[in-house]
C-alpha positions in Angstrom: -7.4 -25.6 28.6 -9.4 -25.5 25.2 -7.5 -24.4 21.7 -8.7 -21.2 20.4 -10.3 -21.9 17.0 -8.8 -20.6 13.8 -11.6 -20.0 11.6 -13.0 -17.2 13.8 -15.0 -14.2 12.1 -11.4 -12.2 12.4 -9.5 -14.8 10.5 -12.4 -15.1 8.0 -12.6 -11.3 7.7 -8.3 -10.8 7.2 -8.9 -13.8 4.4 -11.7 -11.8 2.4 -10.3 -8.2 2.7 -6.6 -9.4 1.7 -7.7 -11.1 -0.8 -9.6 -7.7 -1.6 -6.6 -5.4 -1.8 -4.5 -8.0 -3.3 -6.6 -7.4 -6.4 -6.1 -3.8 -6.0 -1.8 -4.1 -6.2 -2.0 -6.5 -8.9 -4.2 -4.9 -11.3 -2.0 -1.9 -10.7 1.2 -3.1 -11.0 0.4 -6.0 -14.0 1.5 -2.6 -16.7 4.5 -2.1 -15.2 5.7 -5.7 -15.9 4.9 -5.5 -19.4 6.6 -2.5 -19.8 9.1 -4.1 -22.3 6.4 -5.3 -24.4 3.9 -2.1 -24.0 6.9 0.3 -24.5 7.6 -0.5 -28.0 4.6 -0.8 -29.6 3.0 2.3 -27.9 6.0 4.0 -28.4 6.4 5.5 -24.8 9.8 7.4 -22.8 10.2 7.6 -19.5 8.4 10.7 -18.8 5.3 9.6 -20.4 5.9 6.5 -17.9 5.7 8.0 -15.5 3.0 10.3 -16.0 1.0 7.0 -16.8 1.4 6.6 -12.8 0.8 9.8 -11.7 -2.8 10.5 -13.5 -3.8 6.9 -11.7 -1.9 8.0 -8.3 -3.8 11.8 -8.6 -7.5 9.3 -9.0 -6.3 7.5 -6.3 -5.6 10.5 -3.8 -9.1 11.9 -4.9 -11.0 9.2 -4.7 -9.5 7.8 -1.4 -10.3 10.7 0.5 -13.8 11.5 -0.9 -15.2 8.2 -0.9 -13.6 7.0 2.5 -15.6 9.8 3.9 -18.3 8.9 2.2 -18.3 5.3 3.2 -17.7 6.7 7.0 -20.3 9.1 7.1 -23.2 7.1 5.1 -21.9 3.8 6.5 -21.9 2.3 3.2 -18.2 0.6 3.5 -19.3 -2.6 2.4 -21.6 -1.5 -0.9 -18.5 1.2 -1.7 -15.9 -1.5 -1.6 -18.2 -4.2 -3.9 -18.9 -1.7 -6.4 -14.8 -0.5 -6.8 -13.7 -4.1 -6.7 -15.9 -4.4 -10.1 -15.2 -1.3 -11.2 -11.1 -1.0 -11.1 -11.2 -5.0 -12.4 -13.4 -3.7 -15.6 -10.4 -0.9 -16.1 -8.2 -3.8 -15.7 -9.5 -5.5 -18.5 -9.9 -2.5 -20.9 -6.1 -1.2 -20.5 -5.8 -4.3 -22.5 -7.2 -2.5 -25.5 -5.8 0.7 -25.5 -4.7 2.2 -28.9 -2.3 5.2 -27.7 -1.4 7.3 -24.9 -4.4 9.1 -24.4 -6.5 5.8 -24.4 -4.0 4.5 -21.7 -4.0 7.9 -19.4 -8.2 7.6 -19.5 -8.4 3.7 -18.3 -5.5 4.3 -15.8 -7.6 7.4 -14.2 -10.9 5.7 -14.0 -8.7 3.0 -12.7 -7.0 5.2 -9.9 -10.4 6.2 -8.8 -11.8 3.0 -8.9 -8.5 1.6 -6.2 -8.3 4.5 -4.2 -10.9 3.7 -1.3 -10.4 -0.1 -0.9 -7.2 0.2 1.5 -9.0 3.2 3.5 -12.4 0.6 3.8 -10.1 -2.4 4.4 -8.2 -1.4 6.4 -10.8 0.3 8.6 -13.1 -2.7 8.7 -10.0 -4.9 10.0 -9.3 -2.4 12.7 -12.5 -2.3 13.8 -13.3 -6.1 13.7 -8.9 -7.2 15.0 -8.4 -7.6 18.4 -6.1 -5.2 19.9 -2.9 -7.5 20.5 -3.1 -8.6 16.8 -4.1 -5.4 15.2 -0.4 -4.7 13.5 -0.5 -7.7 12.8 -3.6 -8.3 11.0 -3.2 -5.4 9.2 0.3 -5.2 8.1 -1.0 -8.6 6.8 -3.7 -7.2 5.3 -1.8 -4.8 3.2 1.8 -6.4 2.7 0.8 -10.4 2.9 -1.6 -12.0 0.0 -1.0 -8.7 -2.0 2.4 -9.8 -2.0 1.6 -13.4 -3.3 -0.6 -12.5 -5.7 0.8 -9.4 -7.3 4.7 -9.4 -6.4 5.8 -12.9 -6.2 3.1 -14.2 -8.9 2.3 -11.5 -10.3 5.9 -10.7 -12.7 6.6 -14.2 -13.4 2.9 -14.6 -14.5 2.1 -11.8 -16.5 5.7 -12.1 -18.5 4.4 -15.7 -19.7 1.4 -15.0 -20.8 2.9 -12.0 -22.4 5.3 -14.3 -24.4 2.5 -16.6 -24.8 -0.3 -15.1 -25.8 0.8 -10.9 -25.9 0.7 -8.3 -23.4 -2.9 -7.6 -24.5 -4.4 -10.7 -23.2 -2.7 -11.1 -20.7 -4.4 -7.9 -19.3 -7.6 -9.4 -20.5 -6.8 -12.4 -17.8 -5.8 -10.2 -15.0 -9.3 -8.6 -14.9 -11.0 -11.5 -14.1 -10.0 -12.6 -10.3 -11.4 -9.1 -9.3 -15.3 -10.0 -10.6 -14.8 -13.0 -8.6 -13.8 -11.7 -5.4 -16.3 -8.8 -5.4 -19.1 -12.0 -5.4 -16.9 -13.0 -2.3 -16.9 -9.7 -0.6 -20.9 -9.3 -1.2 -21.5 -13.2 0.1 -19.7 -13.5 3.0 -18.3 -10.0 4.6 -20.9 -8.9 6.9 -21.8 -5.3 7.1 -19.2 -3.5 9.8 -21.2 -0.6 9.8 -24.6 -2.3 11.2 -22.8 -5.3 13.0 -20.2 -4.3 15.5 -17.5 -6.7 16.4 -17.5 -9.3 19.7 -14.6 -7.3 21.0 -15.6 -3.8 21.1 -15.8 -2.0 24.3 -18.0 0.7 24.9 -15.5 3.8 25.2 -12.7 1.8 23.2 -10.7 4.7 20.4 -11.8 2.6 17.6 -15.6 2.7 18.3 -15.8 6.1 19.4 -18.6 7.7 16.8 -17.0 11.9 16.9 -16.8 13.2 13.6 -13.9 15.0 12.7 -12.8 17.4 10.0 -9.7 17.9 8.3 -7.9 20.4 10.3 -9.0 18.3 13.8 -7.4 15.4 12.3 -4.6 17.0 11.3 -4.3 18.6 15.0 -3.1 15.1 15.8 0.9 14.9 15.5 1.0 10.9 14.5 -1.8 12.0 11.5 1.1 14.7 10.3 4.0 12.2 10.8 2.6 8.7 9.4 1.3 11.5 6.4 4.7 12.7 5.8 6.5 9.7 6.4 3.9 7.6 4.1 4.0 10.3 1.5 8.3 10.5 1.5 8.1 5.9 1.6 5.5 6.4 -1.4 8.7 8.4 -3.3 10.6 5.3 -2.6 8.6 2.6 -3.1 6.7 3.8 -6.5 9.5 5.6 -8.3 11.4 2.0 -7.8 8.5 0.2 -9.3 7.6 1.8 -11.6 11.3 2.2 -13.2 13.0 -1.3 -12.1 11.8 -3.0 -14.7 12.7 -1.3 -17.6 16.2 -0.1 -16.4 16.6 -3.5 -15.6 16.5 -4.8 -19.1 17.3 -1.5 -21.1 20.3 -0.7 -18.7 21.4 -4.0 -16.9 21.0 -6.1 -19.7 18.7 -8.6 -18.0 16.1 -10.8 -20.0 12.7 -10.2 -19.3 12.6 -13.3 -17.4 15.2 -12.8 -15.3 13.6 -9.4 -14.9 10.8 -10.8 -13.8 12.8 -12.9 -10.9 13.9 -9.6 -9.6 11.0 -8.3 -8.9 9.9 -11.5 -7.4 12.1 -11.0 -4.8 10.7 -7.7 -4.0 7.5 -9.2 -3.8 8.7 -12.3 -1.7 9.9 -9.1 0.5 6.9 -7.1 0.7 5.3 -10.6 2.0 7.7 -11.3 4.5 8.1 -7.3 5.3 4.9 -7.3 5.5 4.3 -10.2 8.1 7.7 -8.9 10.2 8.0 -5.6 10.3 4.0 -4.8 12.1 4.5 -8.3 14.2 8.1 -6.7 15.6 6.5 -3.5 16.3 3.5 -5.0 18.2 6.2 -6.3 20.4 9.0 -3.3 20.7 6.9 -0.1 19.2 5.4 1.3 16.2 8.6 4.0 16.4 12.0 2.3 16.4 10.6 -0.5 14.1 9.8 2.3 11.8 13.0 3.7 11.8 15.0 0.8 11.4 13.6 -0.2 8.6 13.1 2.7 7.0 16.9 3.2 7.3 17.3 -0.3 5.5 15.3 0.2 2.5 17.9 3.5 1.8 19.5 0.4 0.2 17.2 -0.9 -2.3 17.6 1.3 -4.9 20.9 1.0 -4.9 21.0 -2.5 -5.6 19.3 -1.9 -8.6 21.9 0.3 -9.9 24.8 -0.4 -8.4 25.3 -4.1 -7.5 27.0 -5.7 -10.4 26.5 -9.5 -9.4 25.2 -13.0 -10.4 21.3 -13.2 -10.2 21.0 -15.1 -7.4 22.8 -13.0 -5.8 21.1 -9.3 -7.3 17.8 -11.1 -5.9 18.6 -11.9 -2.8 20.0 -8.3 -2.0 16.4 -7.0 -3.8 15.1 -8.8 -1.2 16.8 -8.2 2.0 16.7 -4.0 1.3 13.4 -4.2 0.2 11.8 -5.4 3.9 11.5 -1.7 4.8 7.9 -2.1 2.5 6.5 -3.4 5.9 6.3 0.0 7.4 3.9 0.9 5.3 0.6 -0.8 6.8 2.1 0.8 9.9 2.3 4.4 8.9 -0.8 4.1 6.5 -3.0 2.3 8.9 -2.4 1.1 12.0 -0.6 3.9 13.9 -3.8 6.3 12.6 -6.0 3.4 14.2 -4.4 3.7 16.9 -4.4 7.9 16.7 -7.9 8.7 15.8 -11.6 7.8 16.6 -13.3 5.2 14.7 -15.6 7.3 12.8 -13.2 8.7 11.5 -10.6 5.8 10.4 -11.4 5.7 6.6 -11.7 9.4 6.4 -8.4 9.5 8.2 -6.8 6.6 6.4 -8.3 8.2 2.8 -6.0 11.5 4.0 -2.6 9.7 4.4 -3.2 7.6 1.8 -4.4 10.7 -0.9 -1.4 13.4 0.2 0.8 9.9 0.3 -0.1 8.8 -3.7 -0.1 12.8 -4.4 3.9 13.4 -3.7 4.8 9.7 -4.1 2.6 8.5 -7.0 1.8 12.0 -9.0 4.8 14.2 -8.5 7.6 11.7 -7.6 7.2 9.6 -10.9 6.5 12.2 -13.3 9.8 13.9 -11.5 11.3 10.9 -12.1 10.9 10.4 -15.5 12.0 13.9 -16.1 15.2 13.4 -14.5 15.3 9.7 -16.4 15.1 11.5 -19.3 17.4 14.2 -18.8 20.0 13.5 -16.4 20.6 9.8 -16.4 18.6 6.6 -16.6 19.8 6.0 -13.0 18.8 9.3 -11.7 14.9 8.1 -10.4 16.8 5.5 -8.6 18.9 8.0 -6.1 14.9 10.1 -5.6 14.4 6.8 -4.4 17.0 6.5 -1.7 16.2 10.3 -0.3 12.6 9.0 0.0 13.3 6.3 2.6 15.8 8.4 4.8 13.5 11.2 5.3 10.6 9.0 6.2 12.9 7.6 8.8 13.8 11.3 9.8 10.3 11.8 10.0 9.5 9.0 11.8 11.7 10.1 15.1 9.0 12.4 16.1 6.4 9.8 16.7 4.3 9.2 19.6 4.6 5.4 20.4 0.7 3.7 20.1 1.9 0.1 20.6 -0.7 -1.5 23.4 2.0 -3.5 24.7 5.0 -1.2 24.7 1.8 1.6 26.3 1.3 -1.3 29.2 4.9 -2.2 29.7 5.3 2.1 30.2 2.3 2.0 33.0 0.2 3.7 30.3 -2.4 1.2 29.7 -4.9 2.7 31.9 -4.7 6.1 30.1 -4.3 4.5 26.9 -5.5 1.3 26.4 -5.8 1.2 22.4 -6.3 4.9 21.0 -3.3 7.1 21.5 -4.8 9.8 19.7 -3.3 12.9 21.6 -3.5 15.9 19.4 0.2 17.9 18.6 -0.9 20.7 20.4 -1.4 18.1 23.7 1.3 16.2 22.9 3.9 19.3 23.0 2.8 20.2 26.7 5.1 18.8 30.1 
């Protein structure tokens, strides 16, 4: 029996698209790791820190849906992807030249608009290029795999080291350069997904249907609505946690910037591990039970930051295990929608889910958390985090199962081969 080749186009596309999204996560979070240096110079308070993230998220939400819909409608996914990678990389470089809050907000807004469509486009392409039995794993690796290594594991110590050696502004100048190289790689090696169908595509499959749906029709799918609510609640959890943890660990817990970067890297390792483990488990045991279980685990991550007074290795280990729930994101924001709606609408559906999640978790939540941190207690944002993870778990109890392996075991494989797209009205019928 001949062994399967490793370097198939499916794996090549996975590597290229993972690198592309990894730069989004790295560039978005770079300045967060530098806040202990940025805050004293620009004289920012907690409310302004939350607003800085909210402006980016609002622009991200708008462009994710608008440009994702444009890429679907005019079949320009590769072109849009390359242009947006170049744009947000330039914005990262410009972040090192800001002189105050106004210029910082302007650069972050443009960066968010450029970054918004990258995730829905890369995930829609990956769904198209993936074989059904690997779809959950591939899309989890794309969103949480390489991005965690580049942005969350290497990012904190790298940015802190650059800031210590050359200053935080020069650290941001360096951070923007790799994106320009990735844009060239995408343009040169990624085939145009809107002109060349994947070899494993089967006529009639949900992922290759060309039906165009409006927003109201997309919201008729129960899983789309649940994924939107779950991603919004879990977005509140992770974005508030990532925005406020570095500063809290230094100012309230008394850690040095280097020790803080170690804890943040532990969160980063969890992004990698969760991004591989959670989708892989869902391929075998089902999307719904795995998402609910790991969202419940996620409740403990903000409590670790606030309440666990322990040596640094113990604190880092607890941060790692409690943050594994981050692996639910690619399932909620990509895999479940990909197994629910026709492919001609996938970038639009992902942009809609991501956009709402960004508005709630990235615009409203950080601003509210910053106000709570200033008015109530520096620990208040972390209780908001815990509530978000709990709400996500409760919302996903109503999800319709879509995992192909589980549907086959239930005898539903013939009727729903890989695209369990049951509108809410039909799902409620007996």
